[in-house]
MMTF fields as JSON, N, C-alpha, C and O atoms, coordinates in Angstrom:
{
  "mmtfVersion": "1.0.0",
  "mmtfProducer": "UNKNOWN",
  "numBonds": 303,
  "numAtoms": 304,
  "numGroups": 76,
  "numChains": 1,
  "numModels": 1,
  "chainsPerModel": [1],
  "groupsPerChain": [76],
  "chainIdList": ["A"],
  "bondAtomList": [4, 2, 8, 6, 12, 10, 16, 14, 20, 18, 24, 22, 28, 26, 32, 30, 36, 34, 40, 38, 44, 42, 48, 46, 52, 50, 56, 54, 60, 58, 64, 62, 68, 66, 72, 70, 76, 74, 80, 78, 84, 82, 88, 86, 92, 90, 96, 94, 100, 98, 104, 102, 108, 106, 112, 110, 116, 114, 120, 118, 124, 122, 128, 126, 132, 130, 136, 134, 140, 138, 144, 142, 148, 146, 152, 150, 156, 154, 160, 158, 164, 162, 168, 166, 172, 170, 176, 174, 180, 178, 184, 182, 188, 186, 192, 190, 196, 194, 200, 198, 204, 202, 208, 206, 212, 210, 216, 214, 220, 218, 224, 222, 228, 226, 232, 230, 236, 234, 240, 238, 244, 242, 248, 246, 252, 250, 256, 254, 260, 258, 264, 262, 268, 266, 272, 270, 276, 274, 280, 278, 284, 282, 288, 286, 292, 290, 296, 294, 300, 298],
  "bondOrderList": [1, 1, 1, 1, 1, 1, 1, 1, 1, 1, 1, 1, 1, 1, 1, 1, 1, 1, 1, 1, 1, 1, 1, 1, 1, 1, 1, 1, 1, 1, 1, 1, 1, 1, 1, 1, 1, 1, 1, 1, 1, 1, 1, 1, 1, 1, 1, 1, 1, 1, 1, 1, 1, 1, 1, 1, 1, 1, 1, 1, 1, 1, 1, 1, 1, 1, 1, 1, 1, 1, 1, 1, 1, 1, 1],
  "groupList": [{"groupName": "MET", "atomNameList": ["N", "CA", "C", "O"], "elementList": ["N", "C", "C", "O"], "formalChargeList": [0, 0, 0, 0], "bondAtomList": [1, 0, 2, 1, 3, 2], "bondOrderList": [1, 1, 2], "singleLetterCode": "M", "chemCompType": "L-PEPTIDE LINKING"}, {"groupName": "HIS", "atomNameList": ["N", "CA", "C", "O"], "elementList": ["N", "C", "C", "O"], "formalChargeList": [0, 0, 0, 0], "bondAtomList": [1, 0, 2, 1, 3, 2], "bondOrderList": [1, 1, 2], "singleLetterCode": "H", "chemCompType": "L-PEPTIDE LINKING"}, {"groupName": "ILE", "atomNameList": ["N", "CA", "C", "O"], "elementList": ["N", "C", "C", "O"], "formalChargeList": [0, 0, 0, 0], "bondAtomList": [1, 0, 2, 1, 3, 2], "bondOrderList": [1, 1, 2], "singleLetterCode": "I", "chemCompType": "L-PEPTIDE LINKING"}, {"groupName": "LEU", "atomNameList": ["N", "CA", "C", "O"], "elementList": ["N", "C", "C", "O"], "formalChargeList": [0, 0, 0, 0], "bondAtomList": [1, 0, 2, 1, 3, 2], "bondOrderList": [1, 1, 2], "singleLetterCode": "L", "chemCompType": "L-PEPTIDE LINKING"}, {"groupName": "ASN", "atomNameList": ["N", "CA", "C", "O"], "elementList": ["N", "C", "C", "O"], "formalChargeList": [0, 0, 0, 0], "bondAtomList": [1, 0, 2, 1, 3, 2], "bondOrderList": [1, 1, 2], "singleLetterCode": "N", "chemCompType": "L-PEPTIDE LINKING"}, {"groupName": "ALA", "atomNameList": ["N", "CA", "C", "O"], "elementList": ["N", "C", "C", "O"], "formalChargeList": [0, 0, 0, 0], "bondAtomList": [1, 0, 2, 1, 3, 2], "bondOrderList": [1, 1, 2], "singleLetterCode": "A", "chemCompType": "L-PEPTIDE LINKING"}, {"groupName": "SER", "atomNameList": ["N", "CA", "C", "O"], "elementList": ["N", "C", "C", "O"], "formalChargeList": [0, 0, 0, 0], "bondAtomList": [1, 0, 2, 1, 3, 2], "bondOrderList": [1, 1, 2], "singleLetterCode": "S", "chemCompType": "L-PEPTIDE LINKING"}, {"groupName": "PRO", "atomNameList": ["N", "CA", "C", "O"], "elementList": ["N", "C", "C", "O"], "formalChargeList": [0, 0, 0, 0], "bondAtomList": [1, 0, 2, 1, 3, 2], "bondOrderList": [1, 1, 2], "singleLetterCode": "P", "chemCompType": "L-PEPTIDE LINKING"}, {"groupName": "PHE", "atomNameList": ["N", "CA", "C", "O"], "elementList": ["N", "C", "C", "O"], "formalChargeList": [0, 0, 0, 0], "bondAtomList": [1, 0, 2, 1, 3, 2], "bondOrderList": [1, 1, 2], "singleLetterCode": "F", "chemCompType": "L-PEPTIDE LINKING"}, {"groupName": "LYS", "atomNameList": ["N", "CA", "C", "O"], "elementList": ["N", "C", "C", "O"], "formalChargeList": [0, 0, 0, 0], "bondAtomList": [1, 0, 2, 1, 3, 2], "bondOrderList": [1, 1, 2], "singleLetterCode": "K", "chemCompType": "L-PEPTIDE LINKING"}, {"groupName": "THR", "atomNameList": ["N", "CA", "C", "O"], "elementList": ["N", "C", "C", "O"], "formalChargeList": [0, 0, 0, 0], "bondAtomList": [1, 0, 2, 1, 3, 2], "bondOrderList": [1, 1, 2], "singleLetterCode": "T", "chemCompType": "L-PEPTIDE LINKING"}, {"groupName": "VAL", "atomNameList": ["N", "CA", "C", "O"], "elementList": ["N", "C", "C", "O"], "formalChargeList": [0, 0, 0, 0], "bondAtomList": [1, 0, 2, 1, 3, 2], "bondOrderList": [1, 1, 2], "singleLetterCode": "V", "chemCompType": "L-PEPTIDE LINKING"}, {"groupName": "GLU", "atomNameList": ["N", "CA", "C", "O"], "elementList": ["N", "C", "C", "O"], "formalChargeList": [0, 0, 0, 0], "bondAtomList": [1, 0, 2, 1, 3, 2], "bondOrderList": [1, 1, 2], "singleLetterCode": "E", "chemCompType": "L-PEPTIDE LINKING"}, {"groupName": "GLN", "atomNameList": ["N", "CA", "C", "O"], "elementList": ["N", "C", "C", "O"], "formalChargeList": [0, 0, 0, 0], "bondAtomList": [1, 0, 2, 1, 3, 2], "bondOrderList": [1, 1, 2], "singleLetterCode": "Q", "chemCompType": "L-PEPTIDE LINKING"}, {"groupName": "GLY", "atomNameList": ["N", "CA", "C", "O"], "elementList": ["N", "C", "C", "O"], "formalChargeList": [0, 0, 0, 0], "bondAtomList": [1, 0, 2, 1, 3, 2], "bondOrderList": [1, 1, 2], "singleLetterCode": "G", "chemCompType": "PEPTIDE LINKING"}, {"groupName": "ARG", "atomNameList": ["N", "CA", "C", "O"], "elementList": ["N", "C", "C", "O"], "formalChargeList": [0, 0, 0, 0], "bondAtomList": [1, 0, 2, 1, 3, 2], "bondOrderList": [1, 1, 2], "singleLetterCode": "R", "chemCompType": "L-PEPTIDE LINKING"}, {"groupName": "TRP", "atomNameList": ["N", "CA", "C", "O"], "elementList": ["N", "C", "C", "O"], "formalChargeList": [0, 0, 0, 0], "bondAtomList": [1, 0, 2, 1, 3, 2], "bondOrderList": [1, 1, 2], "singleLetterCode": "W", "chemCompType": "L-PEPTIDE LINKING"}, {"groupName": "TYR", "atomNameList": ["N", "CA", "C", "O"], "elementList": ["N", "C", "C", "O"], "formalChargeList": [0, 0, 0, 0], "bondAtomList": [1, 0, 2, 1, 3, 2], "bondOrderList": [1, 1, 2], "singleLetterCode": "Y", "chemCompType": "L-PEPTIDE LINKING"}, {"groupName": "CYS", "atomNameList": ["N", "CA", "C", "O"], "elementList": ["N", "C", "C", "O"], "formalChargeList": [0, 0, 0, 0], "bondAtomList": [1, 0, 2, 1, 3, 2], "bondOrderList": [1, 1, 2], "singleLetterCode": "C", "chemCompType": "L-PEPTIDE LINKING"}],
  "groupTypeList": [0, 1, 2, 2, 2, 3, 4, 3, 1, 5, 6, 3, 7, 2, 8, 9, 10, 11, 12, 13, 0, 6, 13, 2, 6, 14, 3, 14, 12, 6, 9, 3, 15, 12, 3, 0, 4, 4, 14, 12, 0, 12, 8, 11, 7, 11, 14, 4, 15, 15, 3, 3, 10, 11, 13, 5, 3, 16, 12, 16, 17, 12, 15, 4, 9, 10, 5, 18, 9, 12, 14, 5, 0, 2, 18, 3],
  "groupIdList": [1, 2, 3, 4, 5, 6, 7, 8, 9, 10, 11, 12, 13, 14, 15, 16, 17, 18, 19, 20, 21, 22, 23, 24, 25, 26, 27, 28, 29, 30, 31, 32, 33, 34, 35, 36, 37, 38, 39, 40, 41, 42, 43, 44, 45, 46, 47, 48, 49, 50, 51, 52, 53, 54, 55, 56, 57, 58, 59, 60, 61, 62, 63, 64, 65, 66, 67, 68, 69, 70, 71, 72, 73, 74, 75, 76],
  "secStructList": [7, 7, 7, 7, 7, 7, 7, 2, 2, 2, 2, 7, 1, 1, 1, 5, 7, 2, 2, 2, 2, 2, 2, 2, 2, 7, 7, 7, 2, 2, 2, 2, 2, 2, 2, 2, 2, 6, 6, 1, 1, 7, 7, 3, 3, 3, 6, 6, 3, 3, 3, 5, 7, 2, 2, 2, 2, 2, 2, 2, 2, 2, 2, 2, 7, 7, 7, 7, 7, 6, 6, 7, 1, 1, 7, 7],
  "xCoordList": [178.301, 176.885, 176.093, 176.368, 175.12, 174.273, 172.933, 172.375, 172.429, 171.093, 170.207, 170.48, 169.151, 168.239, 166.905, 166.304, 166.444, 165.154, 164.186, 164.413, 163.105, 162.13, 160.853, 160.404, 160.279, 158.924, 158.048, 157.884, 157.48, 156.778, 155.614, 155.342, 154.928, 153.803, 154.264, 153.559, 155.434, 155.945, 156.554, 156.621, 157.002, 157.726, 156.916, 157.456, 155.653, 154.847, 154.328, 154.006, 154.222, 154.701, 156.231, 156.883, 156.788, 158.247, 158.884, 159.902, 158.292, 158.81, 158.094, 156.872, 158.89, 158.354, 158.673, 159.716, 157.764, 158.034, 159.025, 159.293, 159.558, 160.467, 159.76, 160.35, 158.498, 157.737, 157.587, 157.775, 157.247, 157.097, 158.422, 158.467, 159.502, 160.809, 161.284, 161.976, 160.916, 161.271, 160.614, 161.252, 159.361, 158.658, 159.248, 159.363, 159.621, 160.174, 161.559, 161.859, 162.393, 163.804, 164.112, 165.086, 163.294, 163.612, 164.506, 164.774, 164.974, 165.737, 164.755, 163.656, 165.129, 164.255, 164.137, 165.016, 163.057, 162.845, 163.966, 164.424, 164.41, 165.499, 166.788, 167.511, 167.078, 168.293, 168.218, 169.204, 167.052, 166.896, 167.097, 167.762, 166.524, 166.694, 168.165, 168.673, 168.84, 170.262, 171.067, 171.935, 170.783, 171.495, 171.259, 172.181, 170.033, 169.745, 170.451, 171.031, 170.403, 171.044, 172.544, 173.141, 173.171, 174.62, 175.024, 176.213, 174.044, 174.351, 174.7, 175.29, 174.344, 174.667, 173.583, 173.835, 172.374, 171.281, 170.579, 170.202, 170.419, 169.768, 168.277, 167.65, 167.731, 166.297, 165.866, 166.696, 164.567, 164.0, 163.162, 162.215, 163.506, 162.674, 161.413, 161.49, 160.264, 158.982, 158.2, 157.684, 158.121, 157.501, 158.309, 159.526, 157.632, 158.352, 158.689, 159.135, 158.468, 158.768, 160.043, 160.445, 160.666, 161.822, 161.427, 161.124, 161.432, 161.006, 162.211, 163.194, 162.114, 163.198, 162.763, 161.57, 163.738, 163.455, 164.123, 165.097, 163.585, 164.204, 165.61, 166.518, 165.788, 167.114, 168.118, 169.252, 167.719, 168.613, 168.995, 170.134, 168.038, 168.321, 169.333, 170.273, 169.155, 170.104, 171.484, 172.493, 171.542, 172.841, 173.564, 174.777, 172.829, 173.425, 173.938, 175.043, 173.134, 173.532, 174.831, 175.754, 174.895, 176.082, 177.331, 178.414, 177.197, 178.354, 178.765, 179.919, 177.873, 178.131, 178.167, 178.437, 177.906, 177.868, 179.256, 180.267, 179.285, 180.516, 180.516, 179.602, 181.534, 181.606, 182.019, 182.789, 181.496, 181.91, 183.239, 183.563, 183.992, 185.209, 184.823, 183.82, 185.615, 185.326, 185.259, 186.158, 184.196, 184.023, 183.359, 183.052, 183.134, 182.497, 181.03, 180.352, 180.549, 179.132, 178.303, 177.142, 178.904, 178.176, 179.065, 180.254, 178.475, 179.2, 178.917, 177.776, 179.931, 179.77, 180.183, 180.125],
  "yCoordList": [79.792, 79.513, 80.569, 81.762, 80.141, 81.054, 81.187, 80.201, 82.388, 82.623, 82.958, 83.894, 82.192, 82.412, 82.869, 82.194, 84.014, 84.552, 84.306, 84.723, 83.623, 83.28, 84.069, 84.296, 84.479, 84.992, 83.756, 83.2, 83.316, 82.042, 81.981, 80.923, 83.084, 83.057, 82.808, 82.156, 83.317, 83.164, 81.785, 81.318, 81.121, 79.874, 78.641, 77.535, 78.79, 77.626, 76.944, 77.654, 75.657, 74.714, 74.692, 74.993, 74.337, 74.337, 73.308, 73.589, 72.12, 71.074, 71.129, 71.264, 71.021, 71.117, 69.835, 69.215, 69.45, 68.319, 68.754, 69.943, 67.781, 68.084, 68.98, 69.921, 68.675, 69.455, 70.908, 71.832, 71.11, 72.464, 73.212, 74.382, 72.543, 73.2, 73.547, 74.545, 72.735, 73.032, 74.332, 75.158, 74.518, 75.747, 76.957, 78.032, 76.789, 77.888, 78.291, 79.476, 77.29, 77.55, 77.773, 78.447, 77.216, 77.263, 76.117, 75.967, 75.299, 74.101, 73.007, 72.933, 72.176, 71.089, 70.006, 69.853, 69.265, 68.172, 67.145, 66.638, 66.836, 65.863, 66.356, 65.577, 67.653, 68.219, 68.149, 67.811, 68.465, 68.386, 66.953, 66.722, 65.998, 64.583, 64.168, 63.432, 64.641, 64.351, 64.901, 64.211, 66.138, 66.753, 65.967, 65.786, 65.505, 64.699, 63.346, 62.891, 62.698, 61.386, 61.459, 60.514, 62.592, 62.774, 63.277, 63.451, 63.516, 64.016, 65.49, 65.973, 66.22, 67.644, 68.532, 69.696, 67.988, 68.772, 67.91, 66.766, 68.493, 67.769, 67.623, 68.476, 66.523, 66.285, 65.421, 64.851, 65.335, 64.503, 63.425, 63.74, 62.144, 61.092, 60.918, 60.755, 60.952, 60.756, 59.757, 60.1, 58.53, 57.479, 57.296, 57.116, 57.339, 57.192, 58.543, 58.607, 59.624, 60.97, 61.511, 61.091, 62.445, 63.177, 64.644, 65.239, 65.222, 66.603, 67.51, 67.134, 68.701, 69.687, 70.927, 71.16, 71.721, 73.021, 74.111, 73.865, 75.309, 76.458, 76.673, 77.073, 76.408, 76.541, 75.608, 76.011, 74.38, 73.444, 73.971, 73.814, 74.597, 75.192, 76.316, 76.387, 77.201, 78.307, 77.799, 78.354, 76.749, 76.192, 75.616, 75.779, 74.946, 74.426, 75.591, 75.533, 76.642, 77.828, 78.424, 78.724, 78.592, 79.192, 78.355, 78.909, 77.049, 76.178, 76.187, 75.887, 76.515, 76.35, 77.631, 77.581, 78.758, 80.003, 80.399, 80.003, 81.182, 81.748, 83.222, 83.964, 83.631, 85.019, 85.944, 85.565, 87.154, 88.183, 88.771, 88.776, 89.26, 89.975, 91.289, 91.909, 91.695, 92.927, 94.089, 94.273, 94.868, 96.023, 95.717, 96.632, 94.431, 94.068, 94.442, 94.29, 94.923, 95.252, 94.021, 93.924, 93.069, 91.901, 90.67, 90.689, 89.607, 88.329, 87.491, 87.421, 86.862, 85.964, 84.582, 83.664],
  "zCoordList": [147.911, 148.04, 147.283, 147.411, 146.5, 145.755, 146.459, 146.942, 146.513, 147.041, 145.86, 145.109, 145.703, 144.593, 145.141, 145.976, 144.673, 145.081, 143.946, 142.81, 144.271, 143.248, 143.431, 144.554, 142.336, 142.346, 142.247, 141.161, 143.368, 143.397, 142.428, 141.862, 142.225, 141.299, 139.87, 139.1, 139.507, 138.143, 137.928, 136.791, 138.996, 138.824, 139.217, 139.197, 139.568, 139.931, 138.683, 137.73, 138.607, 139.616, 139.643, 138.642, 140.785, 140.946, 140.016, 139.383, 139.931, 139.054, 137.715, 137.641, 136.66, 135.3, 134.531, 134.741, 133.644, 132.767, 131.689, 131.519, 130.972, 129.869, 128.85, 128.321, 128.587, 127.614, 128.07, 127.278, 129.352, 129.882, 129.851, 129.469, 130.251, 130.287, 128.876, 128.678, 127.913, 126.526, 126.085, 125.433, 126.43, 126.071, 126.787, 126.198, 128.045, 128.84, 128.321, 128.18, 128.042, 127.754, 126.284, 125.95, 125.404, 123.992, 123.547, 122.355, 124.5, 124.151, 123.749, 124.299, 122.818, 122.395, 123.451, 124.3, 123.395, 124.339, 124.248, 125.272, 123.043, 122.865, 123.512, 124.132, 123.367, 123.967, 125.487, 126.141, 126.054, 127.511, 127.997, 129.007, 127.282, 127.67, 127.558, 128.404, 126.516, 126.344, 127.52, 128.054, 127.924, 129.048, 130.342, 131.138, 130.547, 131.736, 131.659, 132.645, 130.48, 130.301, 130.525, 131.041, 130.136, 130.276, 131.652, 131.922, 132.532, 133.867, 133.884, 134.851, 132.825, 132.75, 133.342, 133.652, 133.502, 134.075, 135.133, 134.881, 136.311, 137.404, 137.138, 136.51, 137.631, 137.538, 138.714, 139.423, 138.905, 139.964, 139.284, 138.562, 139.511, 138.941, 139.787, 141.005, 139.136, 139.815, 138.964, 137.9, 139.44, 138.639, 137.375, 137.429, 136.224, 134.953, 134.315, 133.169, 135.079, 134.552, 135.182, 136.267, 134.486, 135.017, 135.056, 134.022, 136.24, 136.41, 136.611, 137.25, 136.057, 136.081, 136.844, 137.04, 137.272, 137.876, 137.049, 136.337, 137.157, 136.482, 137.043, 136.314, 138.332, 138.943, 138.257, 137.997, 137.963, 137.278, 135.903, 135.465, 135.222, 133.911, 134.032, 133.241, 135.013, 135.214, 135.606, 135.17, 136.424, 136.812, 135.599, 135.465, 134.718, 133.484, 132.634, 132.094, 132.519, 131.765, 132.319, 131.562, 133.627, 134.253, 133.983, 133.793, 133.963, 133.703, 132.233, 131.926, 131.333, 129.901, 129.083, 127.883, 129.691, 128.919, 128.441, 129.02, 127.384, 126.851, 127.218, 126.859, 127.925, 128.379, 127.24, 126.358, 127.28, 126.322, 126.773, 127.961, 125.817, 126.157, 126.824, 126.47, 127.771, 128.482, 127.504, 126.682, 127.596, 126.736, 125.401, 124.637, 125.113, 123.834, 123.852, 124.868, 122.741, 122.618, 122.28, 122.675, 121.54, 121.087, 121.303, 120.984, 121.845, 121.959, 120.736, 120.278, 120.208, 119.068, 119.461, 118.643]
}
């Protein structure tokens, strides 16, 4: 179980549009939609919109990151 502590002022609103999450993450809107379509990133459907959370972005990152070798100064 992971415990996530949020700075609520920094993370409001909790739900973000694809456009907002693209600006926050640096990932393109098309890539975010692709990740949602493939079931790789969780989202909440609200009407015709799909809303994301920063937590969902971090969870995707944790599942997909490439670890550095122990003692390495730079990951490639």
